[in-house]
C-alpha positions in Angstrom: 17.0 -10.0 26.2 13.4 -9.3 25.3 14.5 -6.8 22.6 16.7 -9.5 21.0 13.9 -12.1 21.0 11.2 -9.8 19.5 12.4 -9.7 15.9 12.8 -13.5 15.8 9.4 -14.1 17.2 7.5 -11.9 14.8 8.4 -13.5 11.5 6.2 -13.0 8.4 4.8 -16.5 8.5 3.7 -16.2 12.2 2.1 -12.9 11.5 0.3 -14.3 8.5 -0.9 -17.3 10.5 -2.1 -15.1 13.4 -3.9 -12.9 10.9 -5.7 -15.8 9.3 -6.6 -17.1 12.8 -8.0 -13.7 13.7 -10.1 -13.6 10.5 -11.5 -17.1 11.1 -12.2 -16.3 14.8 -14.5 -13.5 13.8 -15.4 -14.6 10.2 -19.1 -13.7 10.7 -18.2 -10.1 11.2 -15.4 -9.8 8.7 -17.3 -11.5 5.9 -20.4 -9.4 6.5 -20.0 -5.7 7.4 -16.4 -4.9 6.2 -16.7 -7.2 3.1 -19.9 -5.6 2.0 -18.5 -2.1 2.6 -15.5 -3.0 0.4 -17.7 -4.5 -2.3 -18.1 -1.2 -4.3 -14.4 -0.5 -4.1 -13.6 -4.0 -5.3 -16.0 -3.8 -8.2 -14.4 -0.5 -9.3 -10.9 -2.0 -9.1 -11.8 -5.1 -11.1 -13.9 -3.2 -13.7 -11.1 -0.5 -14.1 -8.6 -3.2 -14.7 -10.9 -4.8 -17.2 -11.4 -1.5 -19.1 -7.7 -0.6 -19.1 -6.4 -4.1 -20.2 -9.1 -5.1 -22.7 -10.5 -1.9 -24.1 -8.5 0.0 -26.7 -11.3 2.6 -27.1 -10.6 4.1 -23.6 -9.6 7.7 -24.1 -7.9 8.2 -20.7 -5.0 5.6 -21.1 -3.7 6.9 -24.5 -3.7 10.5 -23.3 -1.7 9.6 -20.1 0.7 7.4 -22.1 1.4 10.0 -24.7 2.0 12.7 -22.1 4.4 10.5 -20.1 6.2 9.3 -23.3 6.7 12.9 -24.6 7.9 13.9 -21.1 10.5 11.1 -20.9 11.7 11.9 -24.5 12.1 15.5 -23.6 14.0 14.6 -20.4 16.4 12.3 -22.4 15.5 9.1 -20.6 14.5 7.1 -23.6 17.3 6.2 -25.9 17.5 3.5 -28.6 19.3 0.9 -26.4 16.8 1.3 -23.5 13.7 2.4 -25.4 11.9 -0.9 -25.1 12.4 -1.0 -21.3 11.3 2.6 -20.8 8.3 2.1 -23.1 7.2 -0.8 -20.9 7.7 1.3 -17.7 5.8 4.2 -19.3 2.9 1.9 -20.2 2.8 0.4 -16.7 3.0 3.9 -15.1 0.2 5.3 -17.4 -2.0 2.3 -16.5 -1.4 2.9 -12.8 -2.3 6.6 -13.1 -5.4 5.9 -15.2 -6.4 3.2 -12.7 -6.1 5.5 -9.7 -8.1 8.2 -11.5 -10.9 5.8 -12.3 -11.1 4.3 -8.8 -10.5 7.5 -6.8 -14.1 8.2 -5.6 -14.5 4.6 -4.3 -11.0 4.7 -2.7 -11.8 7.9 -0.7 -15.1 6.5 0.5 -15.7 2.7 0.6 -12.1 1.7 0.9 -11.3 3.9 3.8 -14.6 3.1 5.6 -13.7 -0.6 5.2 -10.2 0.0 6.7 -11.9 1.9 9.6 -14.3 -0.9 10.3 -11.6 -3.5 10.5 -9.3 -1.3 12.6 -12.1 -0.5 15.0 -12.9 -4.2 15.4 -9.2 -5.1 16.1 -8.8 -2.3 18.6 -11.1 -4.1 21.0 -10.4 -7.5 22.6 -11.4 -10.7 20.9 -13.2 -12.3 23.8 -16.5 -11.6 22.1 -17.4 -11.1 18.4 -17.1 -7.4 17.4 -20.3 -5.6 16.5 -20.5 -2.8 14.0 -20.3 0.6 15.7 -20.7 3.1 12.9 -20.1 6.1 15.1 -16.7 4.9 16.1 -16.0 3.8 12.4 -16.7 7.3 11.1 -14.7 8.9 13.9 -11.7 7.0 12.5 -12.5 8.0 9.0 -11.2 11.6 9.2 -7.6 10.6 10.2 -7.6 7.9 7.6 -8.7 10.4 4.9 -6.0 12.9 5.9 -3.3 10.2 6.0 -4.4 8.8 2.6 -4.0 12.2 1.0 -0.5 12.5 2.5 0.2 9.0 1.3 -0.7 10.0 -2.2 1.7 12.9 -2.0 4.4 10.5 -0.6 3.9 8.1 -3.5 4.1 11.0 -6.0 7.3 12.2 -4.3 8.8 8.7 -4.5 8.0 8.4 -8.2 9.4 11.9 -8.8 12.6 11.2 -6.9 13.1 7.9 -8.7 12.7 9.5 -12.1 14.9 12.4 -11.3 17.7 10.0 -10.3 17.2 8.2 -13.6 17.2 11.4 -15.5 20.5 12.6 -14.0 22.1 9.2 -14.4 21.2 8.7 -18.0 22.1 12.3 -19.0 25.4 11.9 -17.2 26.5 8.7 -18.8 24.6 8.1 -22.0 27.2 9.7 -24.3 30.2 7.7 -22.8 28.9 4.2 -22.4 28.3 1.3 -24.8 25.2 -0.7 -25.6 25.8 -3.4 -22.9 26.4 -0.9 -20.1 23.4 1.1 -21.1 21.2 -1.9 -20.8 22.7 -2.7 -17.4 22.0 0.9 -16.2 18.4 0.5 -17.5 17.9 -2.7 -15.6 19.5 -1.3 -12.4 17.3 1.8 -12.7 14.2 -0.3 -12.9 15.3 -2.3 -9.9 16.0 0.9 -7.9 12.7 2.3 -8.9 10.9 -0.8 -7.7 12.7 -0.8 -4.4 11.9 2.9 -3.7 8.2 2.4 -4.7 7.9 -0.8 -2.6 9.2 0.9 0.5 6.9 3.9 0.0 3.9 1.6 -0.4 4.8 -0.3 2.8 5.1 2.9 4.8 1.8 4.2 3.4 -0.1 1.0 4.4 1.4 1.0 7.9 0.6 4.7 8.2 -3.1 4.1 7.5 -3.3 1.4 10.2 -1.4 3.6 12.7 -3.7 6.6 12.0 -6.7 4.4 12.7 -5.2 2.8 15.8 -3.9 6.0 17.4 -6.3 8.5 15.6 -3.3 10.4 14.3 -3.7 11.8 10.7 -1.5 13.3 8.1 2.3 13.5 7.9 2.7 12.6 11.7 1.3 9.1 11.0 3.8 8.7 8.2 6.7 9.7 10.4 5.6 7.3 13.1 5.3 4.6 10.5 8.9 5.1 9.5 10.0 4.7 13.1 7.8 1.6 13.6 9.0 -0.2 10.5 12.7 0.4 11.2 14.5 -3.0 11.1 11.3 -4.8 9.9 11.1 -3.7 6.2 11.8 -7.2 4.9 9.0 -8.7 7.0 6.6 -6.0 5.8 7.7 -6.6 2.2 7.1 -10.3 2.4 3.6 -9.8 3.9 2.8 -7.2 1.2 4.0 -9.5 -1.6 1.9 -12.4 -0.3 -1.3 -10.4 -0.1 -0.7 -8.7 -3.5 -0.1 -12.0 -5.2 -3.5 -13.2 -3.9 -5.2 -9.9 -5.1 -3.5 -10.2 -8.5 -4.7 -13.8 -8.8 -8.3 -12.7 -8.2 -7.9 -9.9 -10.7 -6.6 -12.4 -13.3 -9.5 -14.7 -12.5 -12.0 -11.8 -13.1 -10.2 -11.0 -16.4 -10.2 -14.6 -17.5 -13.8 -15.5 -16.6 -15.8 -12.2 -16.9 -13.6 -10.4 -19.5 -13.4 -13.4 -21.8 -17.1 -14.2 -21.4 -18.1 -10.6 -22.1 -16.0 -10.5 -25.4 -17.2 -14.0 -26.4 -20.9 -13.1 -26.0 -20.5 -9.6 -27.4 -20.9 -10.6 -31.0 -23.5 -13.2 -30.3 -27.1 -13.0 -29.4 -27.3 -12.7 -25.6 -29.8 -14.5 -23.5 -31.0 -13.5 -20.1 -29.7 -16.8 -18.5 -26.2 -16.2 -19.9 -26.2 -12.6 -18.7 -27.4 -13.7 -15.2 -24.7 -16.3 -15.0 -22.0 -13.8 -15.9 -23.3 -11.2 -13.4 -23.6 -13.8 -10.6 -20.1 -15.1 -11.2 -18.7 -11.6 -11.4 -20.3 -10.7 -8.1 -18.8 -13.8 -6.5 -15.3 -12.8 -7.7 -15.8 -9.2 -6.5 -16.9 -10.6 -3.1 -13.8 -12.7 -2.9 -11.7 -9.7 -3.7 -13.4 -7.8 -0.9 -12.5 -10.5 1.6 -8.9 -10.3 0.5 -9.0 -6.5 1.1 -10.3 -7.1 4.6 -7.6 -9.7 5.2 -4.9 -7.3 3.9 -6.1 -4.8 6.6 -6.0 -7.5 9.3 -2.4 -8.4 8.3 -1.4 -4.8 8.5 -3.0 -4.4 12.0 -1.4 -7.6 13.3 2.0 -6.4 11.9 1.6 -3.0 13.6 0.7 -4.7 16.9 3.8 -6.9 16.6 6.0 -3.8 16.1 4.4 -1.7 18.8 6.3 -3.2 21.8 9.6 -2.4 20.3 8.3 1.0 19.3 7.1 1.7 22.8 10.4 0.6 24.3 12.3 3.0 22.0 9.9 5.8 23.0 10.3 5.0 26.7 14.1 4.9 26.4 14.1 8.2 24.6 11.8 9.7 27.3 14.1 8.4 30.1 17.1 9.9 28.4 15.4 13.2 27.9 14.3 13.2 31.5 17.8 12.4 32.7 19.3 15.2 30.6 16.8 17.7 32.0 17.5 16.5 35.5 21.3 17.0 35.0 20.6 20.5 33.6 18.5 21.4 36.7 21.3 20.1 39.0 23.9 22.2 37.1 21.7 25.3 37.4 20.9 24.7 41.1 24.2 23.2 42.4 26.6 25.0 40.3 28.9 22.1 39.7 30.6 21.4 36.3 30.5 18.2 34.4 31.1 17.0 30.8 28.8 14.7 28.8 30.2 12.5 26.1 27.7 11.0 23.6 
């Protein structure tokens, strides 16, 4: 009975409300130490997006785009009926690769330290406000770093698998199908690619939280995350979409306010007061983005805690089953009677 009620009780809306309540309950800690630790990472993310979206003089993005475009042409993925769709996918993928290259130093340091500080705070009880314990925070950092490296390999493998499937599909059917069916296959391929990538991102986020909670790093955290998320992928996806929409809104706000103001005052004579206003507004938006990064980690931790009872029950049942099999084997060896097991 308890197992049947658990999925119904832990809906996405309840997890989100509990996460916001946890954030407000300890807002003095979450808006100070973790938010300040996430500030350099948030600044790098917003500035990288600003450079990639508004600067045509960046040398990294055209190089990555031309490499991917030539690779897809050589693989036979880009044909005249679907060239516009795949050009858009190539542009988005090249922006993502360039973005991760620009923000990699801040991701491996400030982002993971922020995750560790939030996870360490949520591992303790909430009867009293958490205090920053940097020794415990840095003890969690090593498993998080190892898991993040494995997550990067998993994302790379998911992208490679998706594009290999697209490659075989288009090379198998592109000579025998018409214009309409070719567009349908292109749209279906884009949807399949999005689904594969979304599930990989969900597993990676949960693996980071699990590695901090249980101090297990690397591929083992990813495997446990796959077990934990079983049957709850839709809930995890809804939570991820909600947080990413908020993050995208802050990125758009930074692009609209800071990017437009920068280009507007670029050709005019700049005054110290206008520069100070732009810098202060930019720092406020970066701080808001840092708070959302902290809230995203809290949501992931609450979701993991909601999945943990079911995960523990499955582990206990598997342990009991293994113990019973071992007991039967010992009885067979000692007693010498015969029996048959049907699974």
